[in-house]
N, C-alpha and C positions, 0 to 999 in steps of 0.2 A: 803548210808555209805560207803566211800572208805577206804580201807586198806591202810596207808600210809606204803611206802617200806622202807623209811629211818629209821624210828623209832617203826615200827609195832603198830601204834596208829591209832584208828579208827577216820575218818575224815569226818564230814557230807558233802554230797555233793554239797549243798547250804550254802555259807557263808550268814549271814546278814550284812555283811559290807566288805570294803576292807580289804584284809589280804595277807600275803605273805605265799606263798604255798613252802614248803622245797624242793619239787622236782623241781622247777622253779628256784632256786638260789636265786637271788636278785630280781628278775622280781615281780612288783606287779600287782594284776589284781582285777577288781572290779566283785565281783560274785553276782549272781541273787538273790533276796530278797527270804527268806524262805516262801515257799508256804506250804498252808495246805492241806493234803491228804483227802479232802473231795471231793464230787461231784462238777464237774465244775472245776476243778484243771487246766485241759488242757485249758479252756476257760482262766482262770486268767491268765496262764503265756502266751497265745497267746496276750490277751489283753496289758499285761506288754511288750511284744516284739513289738507290734504295735505301741504302745506309745513311745517307746524309738526309733525306726525308723522313725515317725512323727517328734520328736524333733532333730534328727539328720538331716532329710530333711530341717527342719524349720532354722537350724542353717547355712546349706549349700546355702540355698536360701537367708538367709540376707548377707552372705558372698559375694554372687554373686551381689546382690544389690549393696552392697557397691563397689565391683568391677567396677561393671557397673556405678555407680555414679562417680567414681574417673576417669574412661574413658571419661566419658561425659564431665567432668571438663575439663580435657586434651583438649577434641576436641573442647570445647569452646573456651579455651585460644589461642589455635593454630588460630583459625577463628579471634580471637580480634586482636591478632598480625599481620596477614596477612591483616586485614583491616587497622589497623595503618599505614601499609605501603603503602597501595593504597592510602588514602587519604591524600592530602597535608596537612603537619603539625600534622598528627594523631597521631605521635609518642611520643608528648609531653602532649596529651590528656588523661584524665581520660575516662572510659566507657562510662558515660553518655552523657559527652561532644562530645565523639567520636560519638556517635549514631546521636546526632544533627548535627554534621559537615557532616558525611556521608548523611544524608537526604538533607541538602543544595546542596553538591557535587554532587548529583545524580540529583538534578532540573539544576543546571550549565550546566551538560553535556547534559542533554535532549535538553536545549536550544541550545547548540552548535550543536546538530545534526540538530534540526531544520533550524539553519542557513545555515548549509553545504548543506542539501538538496535543499533550496532556491537558494544558489548561483551555486550547479551544475544543476538545473533546468534552471537557467537564462545562463548559459553557454552554456548548451545544445541548448538553443533556439537561441543563437546568433551563433552557428556552423551551425545549419539548414539554418538559414538568410544568411550566408556567400556563403552555397553551393548553394541557389536558385540565389544569384545573379552572381554565378560564381567564386566566390573568394575564 
């Protein structure tokens, strides 16, 4: 029991629900539930406080997961926009069609690389022949 200095009344230390304390002005606080003064009271209080901490940790983890999900969505959206800029005509395509066009574009680029390698080796071969012939 506490003695209230404002109106000289006895106030219980643990309130059973959220109440306004006259010493705190208009601030509200949520009080601890009333605990029985039997054997094991400390354990009950500790268990209660642990459960409160677990609940707050779960809420923080859920908020972090939501933030991470939002971050992931933003990253994916940026990558899709970048891909739309790279693939010819990609800006006018939806995501599904964009991926199909990207696969085709990659195959086309690989074909161009093979053709350029063949041309480069052909030109190198011609240069070697010119040097042999003195030209």
